[in-house]
Wavefront OBJ file of the C-alpha trace (Angstrom):
o trace
v 15.125 -9.129 14.070
v 13.728 -5.543 13.844
v 14.593 -2.380 16.432
v 13.706 0.986 16.778
v 14.866 3.756 18.364
v 12.170 5.230 20.445
v 10.378 3.243 23.496
v 6.383 4.136 22.490
v 5.655 6.342 25.140
v 8.456 8.848 23.554
v 7.137 8.340 19.962
v 3.736 9.413 21.127
v 5.083 12.752 22.562
v 6.503 13.308 19.238
v 3.300 12.979 17.693
v 2.008 16.136 15.934
v -0.929 18.489 17.488
v -3.679 18.650 15.017
v -3.011 21.678 13.659
v 0.230 20.592 12.884
v -1.228 17.606 10.850
v -3.237 20.444 8.928
v -0.018 22.230 8.171
v 1.671 18.732 6.876
v -1.542 18.151 4.932
v -0.926 20.786 2.445
v 2.766 19.098 1.215
v 1.365 15.786 1.265
v -1.995 16.705 -0.663
v 0.559 18.026 -3.607
v 2.440 14.860 -3.670
v -0.749 12.802 -4.029
v -2.126 15.711 -6.698
v 2.043 15.184 -9.094
v 0.823 11.237 -8.621
v -2.056 11.572 -9.915
v -2.073 15.239 -12.062
v 0.765 13.927 -14.174
v -0.700 11.228 -16.586
v -3.563 13.194 -17.495
v -1.932 16.737 -18.178
v 0.361 14.625 -20.280
v -2.244 12.292 -22.026
v -3.555 15.799 -23.755
v 0.296 16.842 -24.898
v 0.788 13.699 -26.972
v -0.313 14.880 -30.236
v 2.527 17.797 -29.582
v 4.982 15.589 -28.193
v 4.860 13.292 -31.144
v 4.752 16.220 -33.638
v 8.011 17.880 -32.243
v 9.967 14.563 -31.406
v 8.276 12.151 -34.393
v 7.946 8.252 -32.648
v 4.320 8.257 -33.530
v 4.437 4.347 -33.230
v 5.843 4.282 -30.079
v 3.963 7.032 -28.454
v 1.376 4.341 -26.330
v 4.938 4.101 -24.595
v 4.558 6.885 -23.075
v 1.964 6.746 -20.542
v 2.367 2.959 -20.799
v 6.280 3.079 -19.682
v 5.006 5.353 -16.724
v 1.894 3.487 -15.367
v 4.224 0.033 -15.733
v 6.701 1.965 -13.560
v 4.594 2.925 -11.247
v 2.620 -0.100 -10.783
v 5.085 -2.452 -10.290
v 7.081 -0.225 -7.705
v 4.703 0.536 -5.537
v 4.303 -2.703 -2.975
v 8.734 -1.998 -2.998
v 7.852 1.535 -1.790
v 5.365 0.282 0.791
v 7.325 -1.962 2.364
v 10.509 -0.026 2.341
v 8.283 2.591 4.109
v 7.703 -0.112 6.944
v 11.047 -1.047 7.383
v 13.291 1.914 6.572
v 11.198 4.852 7.519
v 8.591 6.602 6.022
v 9.958 9.918 5.666
v 12.870 9.247 4.170
v 11.133 6.728 2.119
v 8.825 9.570 1.018
v 11.219 11.891 0.154
v 13.230 9.568 -1.845
v 9.849 9.174 -4.303
v 8.979 12.634 -4.388
v 13.468 13.457 -5.564
v 13.338 10.436 -8.060
v 10.134 12.487 -9.642
v 11.280 14.962 -9.480
v 14.083 14.070 -11.625
v 12.451 12.281 -14.383
v 9.627 15.201 -14.536
v 13.364 17.449 -15.554
v 14.659 14.580 -17.506
v 11.537 14.340 -19.436
v 11.088 18.248 -19.988
v 14.328 18.092 -21.821
v 14.163 15.107 -24.068
v 15.658 14.985 -27.631
v 13.994 12.186 -28.587
v 10.629 9.478 -28.041
v 13.117 6.793 -27.063
v 14.781 9.306 -24.306
v 11.185 10.772 -23.447
v 9.991 6.457 -22.580
v 12.922 5.839 -20.392
v 12.449 9.351 -18.560
v 9.171 8.594 -18.334
v 9.841 4.579 -17.106
v 12.116 7.033 -14.096
v 9.326 9.448 -12.959
v 6.803 6.518 -13.072
v 9.481 4.789 -9.995
v 8.953 8.023 -7.941
v 5.282 8.224 -8.444
v 4.812 4.759 -7.560
v 6.223 5.945 -3.389
v 4.038 8.954 -3.552
v 0.231 7.643 -3.092
v 1.196 4.858 -0.884
v 3.942 7.499 0.515
v 1.020 9.893 2.134
v -1.547 7.256 2.437
v 1.359 5.854 4.752
v 2.480 8.687 6.246
v -1.084 9.968 6.966
v -2.420 6.816 8.960
v 1.083 6.871 11.038
v 0.649 10.968 11.939
v -2.841 10.474 13.185
v -5.257 7.767 14.948
v -7.599 5.595 12.967
v -10.767 7.225 14.412
v -9.518 10.598 12.780
v -7.978 9.305 9.454
v -11.335 9.292 7.552
v -11.468 13.062 7.525
v -7.604 13.799 6.082
v -8.070 11.015 3.984
v -10.868 12.656 2.522
v -9.324 16.014 1.975
v -6.697 13.780 0.129
v -9.226 11.838 -2.094
v -11.098 15.384 -2.497
v -7.463 16.629 -4.057
v -6.801 13.162 -6.357
v -10.267 14.055 -7.349
v -9.858 17.474 -8.564
v -6.276 16.055 -10.348
v -8.130 13.525 -12.043
v -10.319 15.877 -13.775
v -8.772 19.085 -13.911
v -5.633 17.447 -15.405
v -6.921 17.700 -18.563
v -7.976 21.009 -18.607
v -4.158 21.576 -17.064
v -2.494 19.771 -19.741
v -4.313 21.932 -22.566
v -4.041 24.986 -21.610
v 0.111 24.424 -20.907
v 0.807 22.601 -23.654
v -1.007 25.531 -25.880
v 0.388 28.657 -24.192
v 3.592 27.422 -22.808
v 4.584 24.053 -24.831
v 4.403 20.517 -24.113
v 7.722 20.576 -21.935
v 6.349 22.595 -19.227
v 3.416 19.817 -18.605
v 6.677 18.404 -17.009
v 8.166 21.546 -15.987
v 5.070 22.171 -13.839
v 5.790 19.628 -11.694
v 9.343 21.296 -10.132
v 8.254 23.803 -7.736
v 5.120 22.383 -6.585
v 7.222 19.099 -6.122
v 10.296 21.297 -4.562
v 7.608 22.769 -2.196
v 6.100 19.781 -1.148
v 9.758 18.327 -0.416
v 11.013 21.140 1.002
v 7.710 21.529 3.110
v 7.746 17.478 4.533
v 11.732 17.907 5.400
v 11.539 20.760 7.762
v 8.133 19.692 9.337
v 7.211 16.303 9.166
v 8.352 14.583 12.724
v 7.853 10.678 12.542
v 9.577 8.182 15.059
v 12.556 7.243 13.884
v 13.098 3.034 13.414
v 15.618 1.255 12.229
v 15.282 -2.197 10.656
v 17.694 -5.023 9.756
v 15.079 -6.689 7.511
v 16.422 -7.707 4.508
v 14.857 -7.450 0.991
v 13.085 -9.986 -0.651
v 14.988 -9.362 -4.158
v 13.337 -13.054 -5.438
v 10.448 -11.957 -4.871
v 10.765 -8.243 -6.230
v 11.285 -10.028 -9.125
v 8.763 -12.064 -9.426
v 6.151 -9.356 -8.519
v 7.497 -7.117 -10.838
v 7.701 -9.537 -13.713
v 3.546 -10.143 -12.884
v 2.670 -7.212 -13.072
v 4.943 -5.944 -15.710
v 2.902 -8.728 -18.055
v -0.793 -8.376 -16.239
v -0.131 -4.082 -17.282
v 1.268 -5.000 -20.947
v -1.867 -7.543 -21.142
v -4.729 -5.216 -20.491
v -2.282 -2.752 -22.482
v -2.190 -4.330 -25.806
v -4.704 -7.098 -25.632
v -7.490 -6.390 -28.366
v -5.811 -3.030 -29.626
v -1.955 -4.026 -30.722
v -2.710 -8.099 -30.274
v -6.068 -9.927 -30.661
v -7.440 -11.373 -27.175
v -6.556 -15.247 -28.628
v -2.950 -14.119 -30.398
v 0.386 -15.808 -29.546
v 1.822 -12.912 -27.936
v -1.568 -11.800 -24.909
v -1.767 -15.634 -24.267
v 2.137 -15.677 -23.766
v 1.852 -12.307 -21.513
v -1.229 -13.865 -19.786
v 0.645 -17.364 -19.075
v 3.746 -14.655 -17.888
v 1.686 -13.202 -15.274
v -0.190 -15.650 -14.228
v 3.379 -17.999 -13.471
v 4.889 -15.189 -11.712
v 1.969 -13.677 -9.509
v 1.637 -17.713 -8.872
v 5.473 -17.899 -7.641
v 5.229 -14.735 -5.860
v 2.409 -15.832 -3.717
v 3.982 -19.140 -3.077
v 7.097 -16.589 -1.923
v 5.654 -14.495 0.095
v 3.985 -17.335 2.389
v 7.642 -19.119 3.241
v 9.921 -15.788 2.659
v 11.311 -14.171 6.228
v 10.544 -10.886 5.153
v 7.430 -10.660 2.534
v 6.935 -7.846 0.284
v 3.470 -8.129 0.673
v 2.920 -10.075 4.283
v 0.092 -13.219 3.315
v -1.105 -12.299 6.851
v -2.678 -9.358 5.767
v -5.118 -11.155 3.433
v -6.476 -13.270 6.647
v -8.264 -10.384 7.587
v -11.668 -10.477 5.972
v -12.178 -6.628 6.188
v -8.506 -5.835 4.124
v -9.469 -8.676 1.451
v -13.041 -7.075 0.830
v -11.140 -3.511 0.667
v -8.708 -4.988 -2.083
v -11.360 -6.521 -3.870
v -13.278 -2.932 -3.315
v -10.430 -1.158 -4.313
v -10.145 -2.996 -7.543
v -13.540 -2.894 -8.507
v -13.426 1.031 -8.302
v -10.056 1.384 -10.299
v -12.356 -0.434 -13.172
v -15.433 1.608 -13.014
v -13.310 5.176 -12.106
v -11.215 5.060 -14.726
v -13.508 3.559 -17.261
v -15.635 6.722 -16.537
v -13.249 9.285 -17.090
v -12.054 7.172 -20.732
v -15.704 7.688 -22.045
v -17.655 10.248 -20.482
v -15.674 12.719 -22.816
v -15.376 11.055 -26.075
v -19.417 10.145 -25.586
v -19.974 14.182 -24.880
v -17.656 15.001 -27.831
v -18.906 12.272 -30.064
v -22.720 12.380 -29.127
v -23.322 15.228 -27.402
v -21.351 17.610 -29.801
v -19.258 19.190 -27.222
v -15.035 20.600 -27.542
v -12.599 18.902 -25.762
v -12.553 21.736 -22.750
v -15.760 21.334 -22.434
v -16.180 18.025 -22.096
v -13.533 18.208 -19.173
v -15.806 20.834 -17.920
v -19.176 18.605 -18.320
v -17.166 15.810 -15.864
v -17.592 18.830 -12.902
v -21.081 17.358 -11.829
v -19.397 13.686 -11.143
v -16.418 15.961 -9.519
v -18.109 18.026 -7.068
v -20.457 15.355 -5.861
v -16.954 12.965 -5.534
v -15.591 15.920 -2.950
v -18.933 16.189 -0.958
v -19.575 12.078 -0.391
v -15.932 12.154 0.442
v -15.476 14.894 2.713
v -18.782 13.907 4.333
v -18.007 10.516 4.361
v -14.738 10.691 6.150
v -15.619 13.551 8.889
v -18.890 11.324 9.957
v -16.444 8.514 10.188
v -14.576 10.271 12.521
v -17.321 11.335 14.971
v -19.109 7.777 15.309
v -15.757 5.388 14.449
v -18.283 3.663 11.856
v -17.914 3.029 8.809
v -19.585 0.035 7.006
v -23.066 2.290 5.912
v -19.984 4.326 3.193
v -19.076 1.225 1.052
v -22.636 -0.486 1.021
v -24.099 3.217 -0.005
v -21.354 4.073 -2.142
v -21.859 0.602 -4.012
v -25.457 0.886 -4.202
v -25.108 4.445 -5.805
v -22.289 3.254 -7.985
v -24.079 0.430 -9.200
v -27.188 3.363 -10.217
v -24.782 5.893 -11.639
v -23.223 3.309 -14.154
v -26.709 1.368 -14.804
v -28.242 5.341 -15.286
v -25.058 6.398 -17.812
v -25.507 2.801 -19.477
v -29.182 4.307 -20.717
v -28.045 7.393 -22.241
v -28.163 7.661 -26.419
v -28.379 10.208 -28.885
v -31.165 11.887 -27.510
v -30.088 12.659 -24.147
v -29.377 15.266 -22.843
v -26.606 17.137 -21.301
v -28.454 18.005 -17.691
v -29.731 14.216 -18.148
v -26.224 13.039 -18.114
v -25.327 15.560 -15.559
v -27.301 13.892 -12.666
v -26.604 10.803 -14.254
v -22.700 11.253 -13.396
v -22.923 13.432 -10.104
v -24.466 9.665 -9.023
v -21.451 7.999 -9.658
v -19.521 10.581 -8.212
v -21.580 10.364 -4.850
v -20.781 6.535 -5.447
v -17.304 7.080 -5.989
v -16.799 9.414 -3.362
v -18.189 7.102 -0.490
v -15.537 4.601 -1.853
v -12.227 5.848 -2.323
v -10.978 7.308 1.143
v -12.910 4.867 2.943
v -11.438 1.338 1.427
v -7.998 2.954 2.669
v -8.982 3.951 6.184
v -10.598 0.078 6.762
v -7.747 -1.183 5.244
v -5.145 0.076 7.517
v -7.787 0.015 10.139
v -7.027 -3.763 10.012
v -3.447 -4.225 10.286
v -0.862 -3.361 12.854
v 1.333 -0.582 12.812
v 4.378 -2.273 10.880
v 1.895 -3.282 8.319
v 0.964 0.310 7.206
v 3.181 0.585 4.049
v 2.407 -2.246 2.905
v -1.318 -2.024 3.457
v -1.259 1.263 1.831
v 0.341 0.085 -1.586
v -1.528 -3.071 -1.692
v -4.790 -0.635 -1.856
v -2.794 1.530 -4.207
v -1.531 -1.363 -6.523
v -4.852 -3.430 -6.858
v -6.990 0.154 -7.783
v -4.323 0.630 -10.332
v -4.485 -3.137 -11.718
v -8.081 -2.822 -11.695
v -7.950 0.757 -13.890
v -5.768 -1.030 -16.076
v -8.176 -4.184 -16.527
v -11.677 -1.743 -16.745
v -10.059 0.255 -19.772
v -8.928 -2.414 -21.492
v -11.937 -4.601 -21.307
v -14.078 -1.614 -21.623
v -12.094 -0.721 -24.446
v -12.557 -4.390 -26.416
v -16.501 -3.979 -25.834
v -16.933 -0.335 -27.258
v -14.744 -0.350 -30.058
v -16.311 -3.751 -30.844
v -19.475 -2.383 -30.779
v -19.424 0.914 -32.465
v -17.847 -1.220 -35.331
v -20.900 -3.416 -35.903
v -23.473 -0.366 -35.603
v -21.057 1.492 -37.764
v -21.359 -1.429 -40.707
v -25.099 -1.543 -39.995
v -25.660 2.252 -40.493
v -22.771 2.669 -43.232
v -21.974 0.067 -45.004
v -18.764 -0.115 -47.289
v -17.788 3.322 -45.818
v -14.072 3.403 -44.440
v -13.695 2.936 -40.496
v -13.332 6.132 -38.136
v -10.560 5.877 -35.384
v -12.262 7.535 -32.249
v -9.067 9.173 -31.335
v -8.496 11.653 -33.985
v -12.894 12.113 -34.389
v -12.716 15.592 -32.351
v -15.988 17.937 -32.588
v -15.244 19.929 -34.866
v -13.909 17.404 -37.159
v -17.420 15.389 -36.810
v -19.255 18.502 -38.014
v -17.361 18.227 -41.051
v -18.495 14.894 -41.966
v -21.278 14.530 -44.354
v -24.790 14.024 -42.081
v -25.424 10.848 -42.495
v -21.892 9.897 -41.678
v -21.894 11.795 -38.728
v -25.149 10.801 -37.504
v -24.187 7.324 -38.042
v -21.110 7.562 -35.975
v -22.913 9.502 -33.280
v -25.668 6.343 -32.947
v -22.292 3.962 -33.111
v -20.967 6.017 -29.821
v -24.059 5.965 -28.146
v -23.953 2.084 -28.748
v -20.666 1.648 -27.558
v -21.070 3.599 -24.399
v -24.066 1.817 -23.231
v -22.138 -1.610 -23.341
v -18.903 -0.248 -21.646
v -21.107 1.059 -18.717
v -23.357 -2.162 -18.506
v -20.292 -3.495 -18.249
v -19.169 -0.889 -15.138
v -22.540 -1.651 -13.636
v -21.995 -5.449 -13.358
v -18.095 -4.397 -11.799
v -20.115 -1.789 -10.177
v -22.785 -4.448 -8.327
v -20.325 -6.488 -7.241
v -18.382 -3.679 -4.859
v -21.698 -3.470 -3.665
v -21.838 -7.441 -2.316
v -18.315 -6.727 -1.424
v -19.296 -4.329 1.096
v -22.461 -6.290 2.772
v -19.765 -8.629 3.756
v -17.962 -5.711 5.525
v -17.411 -7.101 9.112
v -17.819 -3.342 11.235
v -14.853 -2.782 13.282
v -14.855 0.214 15.332
v -11.960 2.621 14.315
v -9.297 2.905 17.369
v -8.786 6.187 19.146
v -5.605 5.304 19.941
v -2.598 7.154 18.115
v -0.339 4.936 16.320
v 2.965 4.262 17.717
v 6.230 3.121 16.049
v 5.760 0.085 14.183
v 6.431 -3.475 16.360
v 8.598 -5.978 15.856
v 6.888 -8.982 14.276
v 4.873 -11.008 16.415
v 2.805 -14.002 15.846
v 0.768 -13.909 12.672
v -3.049 -13.586 13.430
v -5.430 -15.544 11.639
v -9.004 -14.285 12.389
v -10.408 -11.897 10.862
v -10.435 -8.184 13.024
l 1 2 3 4 5 6 7 8 9 10 11 12 13 14 15 16 17 18 19 20 21 22 23 24 25 26 27 28 29 30 31 32 33 34 35 36 37 38 39 40 41 42 43 44 45 46 47 48 49 50 51 52 53 54 55 56 57 58 59 60 61 62 63 64 65 66 67 68 69 70 71 72 73 74 75 76 77 78 79 80 81 82 83 84 85 86 87 88 89 90 91 92 93 94 95 96 97 98 99 100 101 102 103 104 105 106 107 108 109 110 111 112 113 114 115 116 117 118 119 120 121 122 123 124 125 126 127 128 129 130 131 132 133 134 135 136 137 138 139 140 141 142 143 144 145 146 147 148 149 150 151 152 153 154 155 156 157 158 159 160 161 162 163 164 165 166 167 168 169 170 171 172 173 174 175 176 177 178 179 180 181 182 183 184 185 186 187 188 189 190 191 192 193 194 195 196 197 198 199 200 201 202 203 204 205 206 207 208 209 210 211 212 213 214 215 216 217 218 219 220 221 222 223 224 225 226 227 228 229 230 231 232 233 234 235 236 237 238 239 240 241 242 243 244 245 246 247 248 249 250 251 252 253 254 255 256 257 258 259 260 261 262 263 264 265 266 267 268 269 270 271 272 273 274 275 276 277 278 279 280 281 282 283 284 285 286 287 288 289 290 291 292 293 294 295 296 297 298 299 300 301 302 303 304 305 306 307 308 309 310 311 312 313 314 315 316 317 318 319 320 321 322 323 324 325 326 327 328 329 330 331 332 333 334 335 336 337 338 339 340 341 342 343 344 345 346 347 348 349 350 351 352 353 354 355 356 357 358 359 360 361 362 363 364 365 366 367 368 369 370 371 372 373 374 375 376 377 378 379 380 381 382 383 384 385 386 387 388 389 390 391 392 393 394 395 396 397 398 399 400 401 402 403 404 405 406 407 408 409 410 411 412 413 414 415 416 417 418 419 420 421 422 423 424 425 426 427 428 429 430 431 432 433 434 435 436 437 438 439 440 441 442 443 444 445 446 447 448 449 450 451 452 453 454 455 456 457 458 459 460 461 462 463 464 465 466 467 468 469 470 471 472 473 474 475 476 477 478 479 480 481 482 483 484 485 486 487 488 489 490 491 492 493 494 495 496 497 498 499 500 501 502 503 504 505 506 507 508 509 510 511 512 513 514 515 516 517 518 519 520
């Protein structure tokens, strides 16, 4: 049984004025950017970290521990926000993230750094879902597109600006400041949210489903490790990989069974009986697949094939960033005015398919302006999808499930990115090895991770040219796979049932009622 402090009328009176929402958007965007920016900044600092702390054989865990903790904790944070209150849950997540950041910056060994990164990831799991659910509770569905569009623009800036910031901070202040940089920004967000955020307070006697949580964490951990290690540390048909696949499948199957029968599910099954919510989960998964693969392989192509430096390769992603921000803001504003949204995932899927197909056609003769145009097409598609997916998913559930819905979309996007990077990486490396064997037989293999533009220029001309063709061929294969995923996005978007975004402001979450069995 669930009880709440306030009546809907009293709660409605406490909802902030739109001007107050815009003020609150500042700390909420900061919190969202912290979670997205951190991994991007840290990735560029890893070589310097290894040089000081050692532990090269464990360096991949600096990223993996964070990703694992984030993915595994996200659904739990979402449900805690629904049952224990969003403000307290979000403040706790930010505090945990900042504590992890401070400890990472003070780490004296690789083992300590990995452990503190896991702590930091636990906090990050509550940031994205918490921010999206908080915005959903502050404003009615009709207005969410505008604000979610701004937050999506901040995420895009973090994704592409992160590597640039990471390189600059590491070069001029040292790798520890890649973590310490989070502290002033996070403390500002923490203080503003604590002082300014006013939400209806609700008490709940709902218990935490400990067994369901354990099954979910086991399944997600095994799934992320499977996509991280498969094809790299272990062959796809090796015993460890098959064991991880079996563990992930068994744990997630048991979790689904558990959710159907428990009184207090972490991820309520009735959400997935709503057609639009299920479709948004699929689209979020596939969008993550395409987005993070592009962020990984476009800079590699620009450095190895077009001769760009690491810094310039980040700047060359700006056409994708600009298009992504422009379409995200435009889609949010249009959805707010019209209340209609189906056109955006359909257009986004079509542009995503066109962009990935165009990028798959790049070769050693493709010019930078041409590549920039292709990236802009891809970015426009991503912009139409990133925030509309969240808005439609939230519009498809009751207020009592806003946190769980936001967390589910975030989780599926994360899992899609893990699978995309793993699958595209395997196919990319296989294609590179095949072309190198054809064009430079008998020559030692080249390590993609250690060949920047300057190192490539020092290779003998024949070997350098072979590697350029090999990288172009690998990029073609990676984006051809992305094009298939993008086409699936378009197909899923066509099945969306347009339900006009509600104008009514959301009141406090309501007690449980009979589960709906139809689509909305």
